[in-house]
C-alpha positions in Angstrom: -0.1 -0.1 -0.2 1.5 3.4 -1.0 0.8 6.0 1.5 2.4 8.8 -0.1 -0.2 9.4 -2.6 -3.3 11.5 -1.9 -5.9 8.9 -1.9 -7.6 8.4 1.5 -6.0 6.0 4.0 -7.9 2.6 4.2 -7.4 2.5 8.2 -8.6 -1.0 8.3 -5.8 -2.2 6.1 -3.3 -0.2 7.9 -4.2 -1.4 11.2 -3.8 -5.2 10.1 -0.7 -4.8 8.1 0.6 -2.8 10.9 -0.1 -5.3 13.9 1.2 -8.3 11.5 4.4 -6.2 11.0 4.8 -5.1 14.5 4.3 -8.8 15.6 7.1 -10.0 13.1 9.7 -7.5 14.4 9.1 -8.8 18.1 7.3 -5.8 19.4 4.6 -6.5 21.7 1.3 -5.0 20.7 -0.6 -3.2 23.8 -4.3 -2.8 22.5 -4.7 0.8 23.9 -3.3 4.0 23.6 -1.6 5.4 26.8 -2.6 8.7 28.2 0.1 11.2 29.2 -0.2 14.0 31.6 0.2 17.4 29.7 3.3 18.2 31.2 4.8 14.9 30.2 7.4 14.9 27.3 5.5 13.8 24.0 6.2 13.7 20.4 3.1 13.8 18.4 3.1 12.9 14.8 0.6 12.1 12.0 0.7 11.1 8.4 1.9 14.4 7.6 5.5 13.5 9.2 5.5 10.0 8.9 3.7 7.2 7.7 2.3 4.5 9.8 5.0 2.1 8.5 7.7 4.5 9.1 6.7 5.0 12.7 6.6 1.3 13.1 10.3 1.1 11.7 11.1 4.1 14.5 9.5 1.8 17.0 11.5 -1.1 16.1 14.8 0.9 16.7 13.9 3.0 19.7 11.1 1.5 21.7 12.4 0.5 25.4 10.5 -1.6 26.5 9.7 -3.1 22.9 6.0 -2.6 23.0 3.9 -0.6 20.6 0.6 0.8 22.1 -2.1 0.6 19.3 -5.7 1.8 19.5 -8.1 1.3 16.7 -11.6 2.9 17.2 -14.4 1.4 15.1 -17.0 3.9 14.2 -20.4 3.9 15.7 -22.5 6.8 14.7 -25.2 6.0 17.2 -22.9 6.8 19.9 -23.5 10.6 19.0 -27.4 10.3 19.3 -27.8 10.7 22.9 -27.0 14.4 22.8 -29.5 14.5 19.9 -32.4 12.8 21.2 -35.9 14.5 22.1 -35.7 16.8 25.1 -31.8 17.4 24.2 -31.2 21.0 25.6 -28.3 22.9 24.0 -26.3 25.9 25.3 -29.1 28.2 23.8 -32.0 26.0 25.2 -32.9 24.5 21.9 -35.2 21.5 22.6 -35.2 18.9 19.8 -39.1 19.4 19.4 -38.6 23.1 18.5 -35.9 22.3 15.8 -37.2 23.1 12.3 -38.3 20.0 10.4 -35.5 20.6 7.6 -32.8 20.4 10.3 -34.3 17.5 11.8 -34.6 15.7 8.5 -31.0 16.5 7.9 -29.8 15.0 10.9 -31.9 12.0 10.4 -30.2 11.7 6.8 -26.7 12.4 8.2 -27.2 9.4 10.7 -28.8 7.0 8.1 -25.8 7.7 5.5 -23.2 7.1 8.3 -24.8 3.7 9.4 -23.1 1.9 6.3 -19.7 3.0 7.8 -20.7 1.5 11.1 -17.7 -1.0 12.7 -15.0 0.7 10.0 -11.9 2.0 11.7 -12.2 5.8 11.9 -9.0 6.5 14.1 -5.7 4.9 14.8 -3.5 5.6 17.6 0.1 4.1 18.0 2.6 5.2 20.6 5.9 3.8 22.1 8.1 4.9 24.9 12.1 5.8 24.3 14.1 7.4 26.7 11.3 8.5 28.9 9.4 10.4 26.1 6.1 9.1 24.6 6.3 9.3 20.8 2.6 9.1 19.4 1.1 9.0 16.1 -2.5 9.5 15.1 -4.3 9.1 11.9 -8.4 9.9 11.3 -10.1 8.7 8.3 -11.0 11.5 6.1 -14.6 10.5 5.9 -14.8 10.5 9.7 -13.8 14.2 10.1 -16.0 15.2 7.5 -19.1 13.2 9.1 -17.9 14.8 12.4 -17.7 18.3 11.1 -21.1 18.1 9.3 -22.6 16.6 12.6 -21.1 19.9 14.3 -22.8 22.1 11.9 -25.9 20.5 12.0 -25.8 20.6 16.1 -25.0 24.4 15.7 -28.2 24.6 13.3 -30.2 23.1 16.1 -28.8 25.5 18.8 -29.3 28.5 16.7 -33.0 27.5 15.7 -34.0 27.3 19.5 -36.3 30.0 21.1 -34.9 33.4 21.8 -33.6 33.5 25.5 
């Protein structure tokens, strides 16, 4: 797989290949991403700086202990529904019952379209420790960031369509 072209990453393929290669190199896979306190030295990288495979090569050469933390998030659009259920009150006091029908229909269509991606990987986080410094890499699927950005706009439309306070 070529990660240097401009085509979107297939995170499912990246995850499977990365895990297989990491195991072949002797790295232990830890299926979570570590959380680090804000003051802890951390190097944060993404696909603009290194591909997932380049990050893996870096981990093979530097990780001490030889462990690669891998967290792959599966998409579940319904996880966002509770904040949009009837009775939801946004910061401007907008109740879902008062949202214009066209915004409500757009929200429903947005979630219906997203359900075809349920279970697909939407985000991958990798990390390893070297010399007391956490090295972290993250990539989000383009379709997921687009979906989330649209959801935020629709939520804003819900808030702005609420009653005047």
